[in-house]
N, C-alpha and C positions, 0 to 999 in steps of 0.2 A: 931407313932412307928418310931423309928430309929434302925436302924440295922447297926452294925459296926463290920469289920473283923479288927483286929489291930494287925501290924505286924507279921502277921502269919509265920511262917517258916515250912517246911516239908521235911524231908528226907526219902529217900528210899534207904535204905543200906547207900553207900559212896555218893549217888546221892541228891544233894539239889534242889529240884524241884520247892520249892517256899522260896523265899527269902526276907521277909518283904512285904508281900503284907498287904496293907490298903485300904479300901474301905468303903464308908457309903452309904446304902440305906436307903429311907423313905417312909413312910405310903402313900398312896394318891397318889405314882410317881411307874413308871416304872425306873428300872435301866437296863443298857444293860453291861453284862460282854463280852468283845470281847476279842479274840487272835488268833494266829494259831493254829494248829492241836499241842499238844505238850506243849504249851506254860503254861499251871497249870489251865485252865479254871476247867476241871474235878475235878482235887485235891481241889481247893480251895472251890466248892459246897458240896464236900463231908465232908469236914472239918466242911464247916457252918452247914450240916446236921447232924453232930455227926457221921457220918459213920465211920470215925476213928479219933483219937485225932490230933492235932498240934505238932511240937517239940517245939514250941515257938509261943507265942502270944495270943491272946484273941478274942471269939466271944461274942460280946456285945449289948444287948439289951434296950434301953434307958440308956445307960450308965452303965447298970448293967450285969455280967455275965449270959448268956441266961439260963432260966430253961427249958430245954428240956421237962420235966413231964407237963408243963404248955402249950407251945406253940406248934400249929400243923404246920407241913410242907406239903404243896402239890407239889408233882413233875413230871413234866411229861419229863422223859429218853430221850434221842435221840434215844438210841434201846428200841424197844420196849420188854416189860417184863413182858408179860399177858399170860396166858394159852390157846393156840390153839384151843385146844379140848373140853375145856369148855364151859358151857353158860354164857351168857354176863352179864346176871342180877346176876348169882351167883356169879361170881367174883367180882363186882361190889359192892354188899352188903358184902361180905368176907373182901375186904380191907378194907372199910368203918369200919366195926368192928375191924379190928385190929389197926384202929387208936381212937377207945374206942365209937364209936357209937354204941345204942342198933339196934338190929334187924328191928325192927319196923322204926325207924327214919331212916336206913341206906336204906331199901326199898323206903321210902318215897322220900329222898334226890334222889336215883339212876333213879327213874323214873321222877323226875323232870328235871335233866340233860339229860335224853335220850330224853325227849319231846322239852327242850330246843335246843337241837342239833339235833333235827330232827332224832334221832335215836329209837323212839319207836317202829318200824316195826323189830326192830334186838333184842329185849330185850331177847328174850328166844331162839337164835340162838345162836351156836357156832361161836367163834371169828373168825377161819380160812375160813368161810363161807364169812366173810367181805373185800370190796377191801381196798386197801393199805390206802386210805384218809379214811375211815370208822374206819378203825382199830384206826389210829391216833385220831379221835375223842374219840372213846373208852377210849384211853390211857388217854387222858386229862380229861374224866370225873373222871377218877379214882383220879387225881389230885385233884378235887375240891367237890366230895362227902360231905368228912367230913368236908367241911368250913374251911379250913386253914385259918390262919392269915397271912403265907408267903408263896407265889407262886413261883415256880421256873419252868423256861418253858426253855427246852434246845431242839433247833430247833422246835419249835411247827408248825411252818407252812409247814416241811416236807411231802410231798406227796397228800398236798391239791390243790384242784382246787380253780380260783378265787372265785366262788361262798361261797365254805367253809371255803376259807381263810378268806372272809369278816363277814361271820358268826362267827370265831373264833375272829376277831379283836373286833367284838362288845362284845363277853363275856370278854374278857380281859380289854375291856374300863369299863365295869359293874364291875369288880372286884376291878381295880384302883379306881373307883369311891366309893366303900366299903371302902376306908381308908386302904386296904390291902397294902404288899410291895409284888410286882411284880417283878421277876427278870429275863431277858431274856439271853440266851448264843444262838447266832445265827449267822451265815454267811450272811447272808440275810440282807444286810445293809440297805436297803430299809425298813424293817418293825420295825428294831431297830430305826432308824430316825423316823418313824413317832411314835412311841409310847413311845420312852425313854427320859423322863428329863434330866437324866444323865448316864453316861458313865464311863466305867475304861476299859483300854487297858492293859492284861497283855502280856509281851513278855519276853522268857527266864526265866519266874519264877518271875518277878518284873513287877508292875505295873510302865507303861511309860507314861500314860496321865490318868486323872481323873479327873472329874468335870461336872459341868451343860452343856450340848451339845451347847446350844445357847452363852454361854460364851466362849466356844472354839473357836466356828466359828467365833465370832466376833472378837476374838484376832488375827486372820490372817490378813495380810493387807488388806485394803478395796480400793485398788487401780484400781481396774478393774470393768467395766460394762459390762452387757449382754443386748445386744439390740438387737431385733427381729422387721425386719421390709423388706418388699417387694421391698426397695431401698439399698438392702444389698449392692450392686457393686458402687452405687451412693457415699456412706457413706464411704466405705472404700478407694474409689478414693480422695476424698475431705480431710478425716482425715488422709490418708497416714500411715507413718509407726507406729503409735500407734496401728493399727488395725490388727487383726488377725481374721481369718476365723473359724467360728464356723460351726456346721451342721445346715443342712438347710438355712433357712433364718435367721441366728444368727451371729452378729458380736461381736468379743470382744474388748473391747476400753480399753487400759491400759494407766493410767495415772501417770505422773511424781509424783503428789502430790495427796494423798487420798481426800485432804481439796478442790480439783478443781472439786470432783465428781457433787456437786450441779449444778456448773456452767456449766460443760458439759452436764448433764441431759436435762438441761434447751435449751441448744443450740441445742440439738438433736431433742427435741420435737418440737422446734418452726421451725426448718428447714426443717426437714425431716416426711415423712409419717410413725411415728413410733408404732407398736403395743405394744412393751413392752421393758422398760428399767430399770435395777435394778442392785445392786450391786451383784457382782459375788461371791458367798460364797464357800469354799469347800464342797463338799459333804460328808459324812460318811466314804464313800469309799474310797476318797481321804485321808482323817484323818488317816484310819486303815492303807492303805498301809506305809504311813509314820511312822508311831510310831510302828505297830506292824512288820515291815520289818529292823527296827534298829537290829544291834548285840549290846546286853547287856554285 
C-alpha cells in the first residue's frame, strides 16, 4: 500500500493552517510526522482520517482516492478518549463493533490483545481504576482490535515505563511486519528515530523536510568523526585545533575534507587505543530543531 497526501490545504475561517501539505507513507514501514505544537500535524491527521474535509488537495491510496468505506483506520489519540466509569471489555467490544466487527469476533480480538499486552486481569474492571500507563495500553488496544490497515499513533509512549514501552515497541514492529502503514506523531525523537524509515517535518502548515531518514542524515556534511578513547587528552593534544571535546571519553574530530575520513580513521586506530570511531551524523533531534524552528 502507498498512502499519499497531495497538496492538502485547510482553512479555519480566514486562517490557513495547511498550505499544500504533501507526504507519502508506505505499507510495511513506519512514517514519522513531526512538528511543533500548532504546526498542522493534528489537522493533517484528521483530514487523512476523514474527520473533516480539506479545502484543496487529495488523499490517495495506491494512486486512487481513498475509499473510507473499505479501508480501516486504527487511531491512538494523544488525549485519552475512553469512558472512565465503564468496564474495559465492554468498551473494547463496543468500539470494535462500531468499526464493523460482529460481537463474537470483537470479544475474541479484544481478549487476544488484552493477553498480548498483559492486561487480561483488568478485563472486567473500570478504566478509571487503572494506572496512567495501563490506560494507555487499553487505548492502544482500541486502535488495533478491528485489525486496521492503517495505524496512526499520536504520542504512543506517553506514560509508559521502560518495560511497557518495550512491549509496545514489539507490538508496533509486529504491525509493521504485517505490511500495515504505521504513522507516528511524537515529540520523543528517540522512538521516531528507532522506528521510522521516513519522516515529514511540518512547520507553520508547510512540509519543510520529507524523505527517507537515512538519506536525510547522509545529506549532511560527513566531515566529523566521533572518537571514543581513554586516551582522549593525548589525541586532542596531538591533533590540535581540529579536535573538540565531547562528553565523557569522546573527542570530535573535524576534517577539512570529508574524503580524508578513511585516512584519519586509520591513523587514529593505528596510533591510539581507540574503542570506537565513526562518522558523526546529526540526530533526529538536531534535524527537527533545524527544520521545525524555521519561520516559513
